[in-house]
C-alpha positions in Angstrom: -10.0 1.1 23.4 -10.1 -2.7 23.2 -13.1 -5.0 23.2 -13.2 -7.2 26.4 -13.3 -10.9 25.9 -16.1 -11.2 28.4 -18.7 -9.1 30.1 -18.9 -9.2 33.9 -22.1 -10.3 35.5 -24.6 -7.5 35.5 -26.9 -9.2 38.1 -27.4 -7.9 41.6 -24.4 -8.3 44.0 -25.2 -10.4 47.0 -24.4 -7.5 49.3 -26.4 -5.0 47.3 -29.7 -3.4 48.5 -31.6 -5.3 45.8 -30.3 -8.6 47.0 -31.2 -7.8 50.7 -34.7 -6.7 49.7 -34.2 -3.2 51.2 -36.5 -0.3 50.6 -35.8 1.6 47.4 -34.0 -1.3 45.8 -34.7 -2.4 42.2 -35.2 -6.1 41.6 -33.6 -7.3 38.3 -35.1 -10.4 36.7 -33.2 -12.8 34.5 -34.8 -11.4 31.3 -33.7 -7.9 32.2 -30.2 -9.0 32.9 -30.0 -10.5 29.5 -31.2 -7.3 27.9 -28.7 -5.2 29.9 -25.9 -7.6 28.9 -26.8 -7.3 25.2 -27.0 -3.5 25.5 -23.6 -3.4 27.1 -22.0 -5.4 24.3 -23.6 -3.1 21.7 -22.1 0.0 23.5 -18.7 -1.6 23.6 -18.7 -2.5 19.9 -19.9 1.1 19.0 -17.1 2.6 21.1 -14.5 0.3 19.4 -15.8 1.4 16.0 -15.5 5.0 16.9 -11.9 4.4 18.1 -10.9 2.7 14.8 -12.5 5.5 12.7 -10.7 8.1 14.8 -7.4 6.3 14.4 -7.8 6.2 10.6 -8.5 10.0 10.5 -5.5 10.8 12.6 -3.0 8.7 10.7 -2.0 11.4 8.2 -1.6 13.9 11.1 0.8 11.5 12.8 2.7 10.8 9.6 5.8 12.7 10.7 6.3 10.7 13.9 4.6 7.4 13.3 6.6 4.2 13.2 7.4 3.0 9.6 4.8 0.8 7.9 6.3 -2.7 7.3 4.7 -5.1 4.8 7.4 -7.8 4.3 5.1 -10.9 4.1 6.8 -12.5 7.2 3.3 -13.5 8.4 3.2 -15.8 5.5 0.1 -13.9 4.2 -0.7 -10.7 2.2 -1.4 -8.7 5.4 -2.1 -5.0 4.8 -2.2 -5.3 1.0 -5.2 -4.9 -1.4 -4.9 -7.4 -4.3 -5.8 -6.9 -8.0 -5.8 -10.5 -9.3 -7.6 -12.9 -11.5 -6.5 -16.3 -10.3 -4.8 -18.1 -7.3 -1.5 -18.0 -9.1 -1.6 -14.2 -9.7 0.0 -13.4 -6.3 1.4 -16.0 -3.9 3.6 -15.9 -0.8 6.7 -18.1 -1.4 9.8 -19.3 0.5 12.2 -20.3 -2.3 13.2 -16.8 -3.6 13.3 -14.2 -0.8 15.3 -11.1 -0.1 15.5 -11.8 3.6 13.5 -13.5 6.2 11.3 -16.5 5.3 8.8 -15.1 2.8 8.4 -13.0 -0.3 5.6 -12.3 -2.8 5.6 -13.8 -6.3 3.5 -12.2 -9.1 2.5 -14.0 -12.3 0.6 -12.7 -15.4 -0.5 -15.1 -18.2 -2.1 -14.2 -21.5 -5.6 -12.8 -20.9 -5.2 -12.1 -17.2 -7.3 -8.9 -17.0 -9.0 -8.4 -13.6 -10.7 -5.2 -14.6 -11.3 -2.8 -17.5 -7.7 -1.4 -17.4 -4.8 -3.5 -18.3 -3.5 -7.0 -17.7 -2.1 -7.2 -14.2 -1.4 -9.0 -10.9 -0.7 -6.3 -8.3 -0.9 -5.5 -4.6 -1.8 -2.0 -3.4 -0.7 -0.1 -0.3 -3.6 2.3 -0.2 -2.3 5.1 2.1 -4.3 8.3 1.7 -1.5 10.9 2.3 -2.4 14.5 1.6 -0.9 16.4 -1.3 2.4 17.9 -0.4 3.4 15.0 1.9 7.0 13.9 2.0 7.5 10.1 2.4 10.2 7.5 2.1 9.7 4.1 0.4 11.9 1.1 0.3 11.5 -2.3 -1.3 13.3 -5.1 -3.2 12.5 -6.5 -6.6 13.7 -9.8 -8.3 13.4 -10.3 -12.0 14.0 -14.0 -12.9 16.8 -15.0 -15.3 14.3 -16.3 -17.8 12.1 -13.2 -17.8 11.2 -12.5 -21.5 13.3 -9.9 -23.3 10.8 -8.3 -25.6 9.5 -4.9 -26.5 6.3 -4.8 -24.5 5.0 -2.3 -22.0 5.6 -3.7 -18.5 5.3 -1.8 -15.1 6.7 -3.6 -12.1 6.0 -1.0 -9.5 4.1 2.3 -9.5 2.7 5.2 -7.5 -0.8 5.7 -8.9 -2.7 8.9 -8.4 -6.4 8.5 -7.5 -8.4 11.0 -9.7 -10.3 13.8 -8.0 -13.3 13.6 -10.3 -14.8 11.6 -13.2 -13.1 13.7 -15.8 -9.7 12.7 -14.5 -10.8 9.1 -14.1 -11.9 9.0 -17.8 -8.5 10.5 -18.8 -6.8 7.3 -17.5 -3.7 9.1 -16.4 -0.3 7.3 -16.3 1.2 6.6 -12.9 3.0 9.6 -11.3 6.1 7.6 -10.7 6.8 4.1 -12.1 9.4 1.3 -12.4 9.3 -0.1 -15.9 11.1 -3.1 -17.4 11.0 -3.5 -21.2 13.3 -5.2 -23.7 15.9 -5.7 -21.0 15.9 -2.0 -20.0 14.9 -0.8 -16.5 13.5 2.7 -16.4 12.1 5.0 -13.7 9.6 7.4 -15.2 7.9 10.5 -13.8 4.6 12.1 -14.9 3.5 15.6 -13.8 1.0 18.3 -14.4 0.0 21.5 -12.6 -3.5 21.6 -14.3 -6.2 21.4 -11.7 -8.3 19.0 -13.8 -6.9 16.9 -16.6 -9.3 15.7 -19.3 -6.6 13.8 -21.2 -3.5 11.8 -20.3 -1.3 14.7 -21.3 1.0 15.2 -18.3 4.6 15.8 -19.0 6.9 12.8 -18.8 10.6 12.5 -17.7 12.8 9.5 -17.5 14.7 9.8 -14.2 16.8 6.6 -14.7 17.6 4.2 -17.5 19.7 1.1 -17.0 20.3 -1.1 -20.1 21.0 -4.8 -19.7 19.5 -4.6 -16.3 20.7 -7.7 -14.3 18.2 -10.5 -13.9 18.3 -13.3 -11.4 19.4 -11.1 -8.5 17.6 -8.9 -5.9 17.7 -5.1 -6.4 17.0 -2.7 -3.5 15.2 0.6 -4.1 14.9 3.5 -1.8 13.0 6.7 -2.5 12.4 10.0 -0.9 9.4 11.8 -2.5 7.7 15.1 -1.8 4.4 14.8 -3.6 3.9 18.3 -4.9 2.8 19.4 -8.4 4.5 22.8 -7.7 8.2 23.6 -8.1 9.0 22.2 -4.6 8.5 18.6 -5.5 11.4 16.1 -4.8 12.4 12.7 -6.0 15.6 11.2 -4.7 16.3 7.6 -5.5 18.9 4.9 -4.5 19.4 1.6 -6.4 21.4 -1.1 -4.6 22.7 1.5 -2.1 23.9 4.0 -4.8 22.1 7.4 -5.3 21.0 7.5 -8.9 18.2 10.1 -8.9 18.2 13.6 -7.6 15.3 15.5 -9.1 13.7 18.8 -8.1 10.5 20.1 -9.6 6.9 19.1 -10.2 6.0 15.6 -9.0 2.7 14.0 -9.9 -0.6 15.8 -10.4 -2.4 18.7 -8.9 -4.7 16.5 -6.8 -6.1 16.6 -3.2 -4.3 13.4 -2.3 -0.8 12.0 -3.0 -0.4 8.8 -5.0 -0.4 5.4 -3.4 2.1 2.5 -4.1 1.3 -0.6 -6.2 3.6 -3.4 -6.9 3.5 -6.4 -9.2 3.0 -6.8 -12.9 1.0 -4.5 -15.2 1.6 -5.1 -18.9 0.1 -5.3 -22.4 -1.2 -8.7 -23.3 1.2 -11.1 -24.9 1.4 -15.0 -25.1 4.5 -15.2 -22.8 4.1 -15.5 -19.0 5.7 -12.9 -16.8 6.9 -13.5 -13.2 8.6 -11.1 -10.7 9.2 -11.3 -7.0 8.9 -8.6 -4.4 10.0 -8.2 -0.7 10.9 -5.9 2.2 8.4 -3.1 1.5 8.5 -0.2 4.0 7.0 3.3 4.1 8.5 5.7 6.5 10.2 9.0 7.2 13.9 8.4 6.7 16.4 6.3 4.7 17.0 4.2 7.8 13.3 3.6 8.2 12.9 1.9 4.8 16.4 0.6 3.8 15.8 -3.0 2.6 19.5 -3.9 3.3 19.5 -2.7 6.9 20.0 -5.3 9.6 17.0 -5.4 11.9 
């Protein structure tokens, strides 16, 4: 239900009984007309709010048939993303280094860039509240500049973060369920999982799903994932890097939570004097490889 751009005149129609002064007609003064108009606008706004709330509730139920979510920065803005930043330079939309189209996102972290109590970062969040057990596909492209520092320092350049169910799990500060990591020239994809209902420590089991040494910098890399977010034995992670299948995992994926993890991209690292920069483009969340493939012609 849309909100009209104008409200039609609520005064008496010239041919109405009120306009003709017939018996039983109700005369409407100018003050009453203004009240009726204001009341009508309020009703329309309330109806629109109800429609938006209903759409948000129905999104998970439509997940199997809905069109893929596209957040590729082609508006020239950060539409659809929730930023975690400290300065104007933390996340910018640029035109000089792009995977395709006209725009991409550039992330930068300098020494001391700590937007909150947890880590030094510049990230964007795709906060999609899928239920536990959901199966989703993700696709995106990442560019690590040729002068990116080669040093032994924790650095996450993409992650699926699991919102805690309670304060105990929040205090445990759990590692991301699935993550892209780049450290000392090595690219890794890591998985964390636990079947415990409530975790009081960050003690989930960890598995390295992919490790690439001397990972090429100065070029775009396309990633595609099929993930079934289940802490049981029916979890799935399949991954493709630059069109080649490199991950085929079956087993527990993530944590025993009510909700599946949501995706975050950018830079999350330990603090060092060096400045880190990465680029990101062509993010899609959907229901098949074709939905999310960054290399597909559209």
